[in-house]
N, CA, C and O atoms as a GROMACS GRO file, in nm:
protein
  308
    1LYS      N    1  -1.171  -1.918   0.526
    1LYS     CA    2  -1.154  -1.855   0.659
    1LYS      C    3  -1.009  -1.794   0.674
    1LYS      O    4  -0.900  -1.850   0.657
    2LEU      N    5  -1.043  -1.643   0.717
    2LEU     CA    6  -0.933  -1.545   0.718
    2LEU      C    7  -0.839  -1.593   0.844
    2LEU      O    8  -0.724  -1.551   0.833
    3ASP      N    9  -0.863  -1.665   0.952
    3ASP     CA   10  -0.765  -1.697   1.043
    3ASP      C   11  -0.667  -1.795   1.012
    3ASP      O   12  -0.582  -1.834   1.093
    4LYS      N   13  -0.681  -1.842   0.868
    4LYS     CA   14  -0.587  -1.927   0.841
    4LYS      C   15  -0.472  -1.858   0.739
    4LYS      O   16  -0.392  -1.924   0.673
    5PHE      N   17  -0.479  -1.736   0.741
    5PHE     CA   18  -0.349  -1.662   0.696
    5PHE      C   19  -0.287  -1.594   0.777
    5PHE      O   20  -0.345  -1.536   0.869
    6PRO      N   21  -0.151  -1.586   0.758
    6PRO     CA   22  -0.063  -1.527   0.859
    6PRO      C   23  -0.103  -1.384   0.869
    6PRO      O   24  -0.170  -1.333   0.779
    7SER      N   25  -0.062  -1.312   0.980
    7SER     CA   26  -0.107  -1.166   0.996
    7SER      C   27   0.003  -1.081   0.926
    7SER      O   28   0.122  -1.113   0.915
    8ILE      N   29  -0.057  -0.967   0.879
    8ILE     CA   30   0.037  -0.857   0.846
    8ILE      C   31   0.049  -0.771   0.932
    8ILE      O   32  -0.044  -0.740   1.007
    9SER      N   33   0.190  -0.707   0.937
    9SER     CA   34   0.224  -0.601   1.038
    9SER      C   35   0.258  -0.501   0.956
    9SER      O   36   0.331  -0.522   0.859
   10LYS      N   37   0.205  -0.368   0.988
   10LYS     CA   38   0.217  -0.254   0.909
   10LYS      C   39   0.175  -0.124   1.030
   10LYS      O   40   0.098  -0.126   1.125
   11THR      N   41   0.254  -0.029   0.982
   11THR     CA   42   0.203   0.107   1.046
   11THR      C   43   0.143   0.205   0.931
   11THR      O   44   0.213   0.229   0.832
   12ARG      N   45   0.025   0.256   0.942
   12ARG     CA   46  -0.040   0.342   0.865
   12ARG      C   47  -0.001   0.475   0.894
   12ARG      O   48  -0.005   0.511   1.012
   13TYR      N   49   0.037   0.555   0.807
   13TYR     CA   50   0.045   0.713   0.838
   13TYR      C   51  -0.052   0.776   0.712
   13TYR      O   52  -0.060   0.723   0.601
   14GLN      N   53  -0.115   0.888   0.750
   14GLN     CA   54  -0.183   0.980   0.670
   14GLN      C   55  -0.087   1.106   0.644
   14GLN      O   56  -0.022   1.173   0.724
   15VAL      N   57  -0.099   1.114   0.511
   15VAL     CA   58  -0.003   1.222   0.452
   15VAL      C   59  -0.102   1.320   0.375
   15VAL      O   60  -0.173   1.275   0.285
   16GLU      N   61  -0.106   1.451   0.410
   16GLU     CA   62  -0.176   1.548   0.310
   16GLU      C   63  -0.065   1.597   0.218
   16GLU      O   64   0.048   1.631   0.255
   17ASN      N   65  -0.114   1.598   0.087
   17ASN     CA   66  -0.051   1.662  -0.018
   17ASN      C   67  -0.126   1.702  -0.120
   17ASN      O   68  -0.190   1.627  -0.193
   18LYS      N   69  -0.118   1.867  -0.132
   18LYS     CA   70  -0.221   1.916  -0.225
   18LYS      C   71  -0.361   1.924  -0.240
   18LYS      O   72  -0.421   1.943  -0.346
   19GLY      N   73  -0.416   1.907  -0.111
   19GLY     CA   74  -0.552   1.882  -0.121
   19GLY      C   75  -0.594   1.734  -0.106
   19GLY      O   76  -0.714   1.710  -0.101
   20HIS      N   77  -0.504   1.632  -0.100
   20HIS     CA   78  -0.581   1.513  -0.081
   20HIS      C   79  -0.485   1.443   0.028
   20HIS      O   80  -0.376   1.483   0.071
   21THR      N   81  -0.550   1.338   0.057
   21THR     CA   82  -0.486   1.253   0.180
   21THR      C   83  -0.426   1.128   0.130
   21THR      O   84  -0.504   1.035   0.108
   22TRP      N   85  -0.327   1.114   0.113
   22TRP     CA   86  -0.260   0.978   0.108
   22TRP      C   87  -0.251   0.892   0.237
   22TRP      O   88  -0.229   0.951   0.342
   23GLU      N   89  -0.269   0.747   0.235
   23GLU     CA   90  -0.261   0.673   0.322
   23GLU      C   91  -0.125   0.590   0.269
   23GLU      O   92  -0.116   0.543   0.156
   24ILE      N   93  -0.013   0.580   0.376
   24ILE     CA   94   0.121   0.531   0.342
   24ILE      C   95   0.099   0.420   0.442
   24ILE      O   96   0.052   0.450   0.551
   25ASP      N   97   0.129   0.291   0.413
   25ASP     CA   98   0.153   0.176   0.470
   25ASP      C   99   0.304   0.127   0.456
   25ASP      O  100   0.356   0.099   0.348
   26GLU      N  101   0.364   0.122   0.574
   26GLU     CA  102   0.494   0.065   0.570
   26GLU      C  103   0.491  -0.081   0.678
   26GLU      O  104   0.455  -0.095   0.795
   27PHE      N  105   0.540  -0.165   0.588
   27PHE     CA  106   0.533  -0.308   0.637
   27PHE      C  107   0.621  -0.345   0.723
   27PHE      O  108   0.725  -0.280   0.727
   28HIS      N  109   0.607  -0.438   0.796
   28HIS     CA  110   0.692  -0.475   0.896
   28HIS      C  111   0.731  -0.643   0.876
   28HIS      O  112   0.684  -0.707   0.782
   29ASP      N  113   0.811  -0.698   0.965
   29ASP     CA  114   0.829  -0.830   0.955
   29ASP      C  115   0.868  -0.910   0.805
   29ASP      O  116   0.957  -0.870   0.730
   30VAL      N  117   0.813  -0.985   0.789
   30VAL     CA  118   0.858  -1.048   0.642
   30VAL      C  119   0.828  -0.969   0.538
   30VAL      O  120   0.857  -1.017   0.428
   31ASN      N  121   0.776  -0.858   0.539
   31ASN     CA  122   0.735  -0.746   0.449
   31ASN      C  123   0.800  -0.638   0.468
   31ASN      O  124   0.754  -0.538   0.413
   32THR      N  125   0.924  -0.623   0.550
   32THR     CA  126   0.969  -0.533   0.580
   32THR      C  127   1.062  -0.466   0.445
   32THR      O  128   1.114  -0.536   0.358
   33GLY      N  129   1.066  -0.340   0.451
   33GLY     CA  130   1.120  -0.299   0.323
   33GLY      C  131   0.984  -0.223   0.224
   33GLY      O  132   0.993  -0.120   0.156
   34LEU      N  133   0.888  -0.290   0.237
   34LEU     CA  134   0.788  -0.251   0.162
   34LEU      C  135   0.696  -0.144   0.213
   34LEU      O  136   0.639  -0.150   0.322
   35VAL      N  137   0.682  -0.020   0.104
   35VAL     CA  138   0.602   0.094   0.155
   35VAL      C  139   0.493   0.121   0.041
   35VAL      O  140   0.535   0.153  -0.071
   36ILE      N  141   0.356   0.111   0.062
   36ILE     CA  142   0.256   0.162  -0.039
   36ILE      C  143   0.194   0.265   0.017
   36ILE      O  144   0.174   0.281   0.138
   37ALA      N  145   0.157   0.347  -0.087
   37ALA     CA  146   0.090   0.477  -0.100
   37ALA      C  147  -0.044   0.452  -0.161
   37ALA      O  148  -0.056   0.387  -0.265
   38GLU      N  149  -0.133   0.498  -0.102
   38GLU     CA  150  -0.286   0.492  -0.165
   38GLU      C  151  -0.358   0.621  -0.133
   38GLU      O  152  -0.359   0.673  -0.022
   39ILE      N  153  -0.413   0.663  -0.230
   39ILE     CA  154  -0.513   0.757  -0.256
   39ILE      C  155  -0.653   0.751  -0.268
   39ILE      O  156  -0.691   0.681  -0.363
   40GLU      N  157  -0.738   0.802  -0.203
   40GLU     CA  158  -0.881   0.793  -0.239
   40GLU      C  159  -0.943   0.942  -0.295
   40GLU      O  160  -0.917   1.055  -0.253
   41LEU      N  161  -1.006   0.912  -0.372
   41LEU     CA  162  -1.041   1.012  -0.502
   41LEU      C  163  -1.205   1.016  -0.494
   41LEU      O  164  -1.270   0.912  -0.485
   42GLY      N  165  -1.261   1.136  -0.497
   42GLY     CA  166  -1.396   1.134  -0.510
   42GLY      C  167  -1.478   1.071  -0.635
   42GLY      O  168  -1.595   1.031  -0.636
   43HIS      N  169  -1.382   1.073  -0.739
   43HIS     CA  170  -1.456   1.007  -0.866
   43HIS      C  171  -1.299   0.945  -0.943
   43HIS      O  172  -1.188   0.994  -0.925
   44GLU      N  173  -1.329   0.829  -1.028
   44GLU     CA  174  -1.204   0.801  -1.092
   44GLU      C  175  -1.136   0.896  -1.195
   44GLU      O  176  -1.017   0.876  -1.217
   45ASP      N  177  -1.196   0.992  -1.258
   45ASP     CA  178  -1.147   1.080  -1.311
   45ASP      C  179  -1.092   1.207  -1.225
   45ASP      O  180  -1.065   1.305  -1.295
   46GLU      N  181  -1.078   1.217  -1.131
   46GLU     CA  182  -1.045   1.332  -1.046
   46GLU      C  183  -0.895   1.365  -1.086
   46GLU      O  184  -0.817   1.273  -1.113
   47ALA      N  185  -0.870   1.454  -1.088
   47ALA     CA  186  -0.710   1.507  -1.127
   47ALA      C  187  -0.660   1.515  -0.963
   47ALA      O  188  -0.724   1.536  -0.860
   48PHE      N  189  -0.529   1.492  -0.987
   48PHE     CA  190  -0.454   1.495  -0.853
   48PHE      C  191  -0.305   1.513  -0.921
   48PHE      O  192  -0.276   1.491  -1.039
   49ASP      N  193  -0.223   1.556  -0.823
   49ASP     CA  194  -0.088   1.600  -0.855
   49ASP      C  195  -0.021   1.472  -0.758
   49ASP      O  196  -0.053   1.437  -0.644
   50LEU      N  197   0.099   1.408  -0.863
   50LEU     CA  198   0.180   1.289  -0.792
   50LEU      C  199   0.305   1.355  -0.721
   50LEU      O  200   0.388   1.423  -0.781
   51PRO      N  201   0.308   1.326  -0.588
   51PRO     CA  202   0.400   1.375  -0.526
   51PRO      C  203   0.546   1.305  -0.564
   51PRO      O  204   0.557   1.190  -0.608
   52SER      N  205   0.658   1.398  -0.538
   52SER     CA  206   0.783   1.358  -0.612
   52SER      C  207   0.827   1.226  -0.530
   52SER      O  208   0.911   1.154  -0.584
   53TRP      N  209   0.777   1.190  -0.407
   53TRP     CA  210   0.824   1.055  -0.344
   53TRP      C  211   0.748   0.936  -0.381
   53TRP      O  212   0.767   0.826  -0.329
   54LEU      N  213   0.662   0.962  -0.472
   54LEU     CA  214   0.582   0.852  -0.522
   54LEU      C  215   0.648   0.755  -0.589
   54LEU      O  216   0.728   0.807  -0.666
   55GLY      N  217   0.650   0.618  -0.595
   55GLY     CA  218   0.726   0.508  -0.686
   55GLY      C  219   0.624   0.469  -0.782
   55GLY      O  220   0.521   0.528  -0.814
   56GLU      N  221   0.666   0.370  -0.816
   56GLU     CA  222   0.586   0.290  -0.939
   56GLU      C  223   0.442   0.244  -0.913
   56GLU      O  224   0.410   0.205  -0.801
   57GLU      N  225   0.364   0.249  -1.003
   57GLU     CA  226   0.226   0.221  -0.983
   57GLU      C  227   0.219   0.078  -0.939
   57GLU      O  228   0.314   0.012  -0.981
   58VAL      N  229   0.126   0.008  -0.860
   58VAL     CA  230   0.118  -0.123  -0.843
   58VAL      C  231  -0.031  -0.162  -0.822
   58VAL      O  232  -0.060  -0.272  -0.776
   59THR      N  233  -0.118  -0.074  -0.854
   59THR     CA  234  -0.252  -0.104  -0.850
   59THR      C  235  -0.309  -0.227  -0.890
   59THR      O  236  -0.390  -0.292  -0.823
   60GLU      N  237  -0.253  -0.263  -1.027
   60GLU     CA  238  -0.302  -0.373  -1.084
   60GLU      C  239  -0.227  -0.500  -1.048
   60GLU      O  240  -0.268  -0.608  -1.090
   61ASP      N  241  -0.126  -0.493  -0.978
   61ASP     CA  242  -0.038  -0.596  -0.947
   61ASP      C  243  -0.095  -0.661  -0.823
   61ASP      O  244  -0.099  -0.593  -0.721
   62MET      N  245  -0.140  -0.786  -0.822
   62MET     CA  246  -0.199  -0.851  -0.711
   62MET      C  247  -0.110  -0.913  -0.610
   62MET      O  248  -0.152  -0.971  -0.510
   63ARG      N  249   0.018  -0.896  -0.640
   63ARG     CA  250   0.110  -0.930  -0.542
   63ARG      C  251   0.127  -0.852  -0.437
   63ARG      O  252   0.200  -0.879  -0.342
   64TYR      N  253   0.060  -0.752  -0.449
   64TYR     CA  254   0.051  -0.636  -0.339
   64TYR      C  255  -0.076  -0.623  -0.257
   64TYR      O  256  -0.086  -0.535  -0.172
   65LEU      N  257  -0.171  -0.708  -0.282
   65LEU     CA  258  -0.266  -0.719  -0.193
   65LEU      C  259  -0.237  -0.787  -0.059
   65LEU      O  260  -0.158  -0.882  -0.056
   66ASN      N  261  -0.300  -0.739   0.057
   66ASN     CA  262  -0.251  -0.794   0.171
   66ASN      C  263  -0.280  -0.945   0.210
   66ASN      O  264  -0.224  -1.009   0.300
   67SER      N  265  -0.372  -0.986   0.129
   67SER     CA  266  -0.386  -1.113   0.161
   67SER      C  267  -0.288  -1.202   0.058
   67SER      O  268  -0.249  -1.314   0.091
   68ASN      N  269  -0.259  -1.155  -0.042
   68ASN     CA  270  -0.129  -1.229  -0.111
   68ASN      C  271   0.009  -1.199  -0.056
   68ASN      O  272   0.102  -1.277  -0.078
   69LEU      N  273   0.029  -1.069   0.028
   69LEU     CA  274   0.158  -1.032   0.120
   69LEU      C  275   0.153  -1.146   0.208
   69LEU      O  276   0.261  -1.200   0.234
   70ALA      N  277   0.040  -1.198   0.261
   70ALA     CA  278   0.050  -1.273   0.409
   70ALA      C  279   0.088  -1.404   0.350
   70ALA      O  280   0.150  -1.475   0.429
   71ILE      N  281   0.062  -1.462   0.217
   71ILE     CA  282   0.116  -1.599   0.172
   71ILE      C  283   0.241  -1.589   0.089
   71ILE      O  284   0.315  -1.685   0.068
   72HIS      N  285   0.260  -1.464   0.043
   72HIS     CA  286   0.400  -1.491  -0.040
   72HIS      C  287   0.455  -1.340  -0.016
   72HIS      O  288   0.433  -1.250  -0.097
   73PRO      N  289   0.530  -1.323   0.107
   73PRO     CA  290   0.564  -1.207   0.155
   73PRO      C  291   0.670  -1.128   0.070
   73PRO      O  292   0.733  -1.197  -0.010
   74PHE      N  293   0.700  -0.997   0.074
   74PHE     CA  294   0.780  -0.926   0.000
   74PHE      C  295   0.932  -0.986   0.000
   74PHE      O  296   1.007  -0.979  -0.098
   75SER      N  297   0.961  -1.039   0.106
   75SER     CA  298   1.104  -1.054   0.154
   75SER      C  299   1.144  -1.167   0.042
   75SER      O  300   1.253  -1.162  -0.016
   76LYS      N  301   1.050  -1.265   0.017
   76LYS     CA  302   1.060  -1.390  -0.037
   76LYS      C  303   1.048  -1.394  -0.217
   76LYS      O  304   1.041  -1.493  -0.290
   77TRP      N  305   1.048  -1.245  -0.255
   77TRP     CA  306   1.031  -1.229  -0.407
   77TRP      C  307   1.149  -1.242  -0.494
   77TRP      O  308   1.137  -1.230  -0.616
   0.00000   0.00000   0.00000
């Protein structure tokens, strides 16, 4: 049941970059300091430019899922 998880506080921004829209989540409270960028592509092989402000790739790191951040906040890593 989802109501057993603590809530996640974040602000979402949309940033246009070279024809693609990035969703940027800036986390708050116990996850303050964490900022995650995500891009939606038309297909998995679609080419796109990596913006200079982008950090490390975390797609496969399960720690960054909202459900995991609720239980194991960024500030406790």
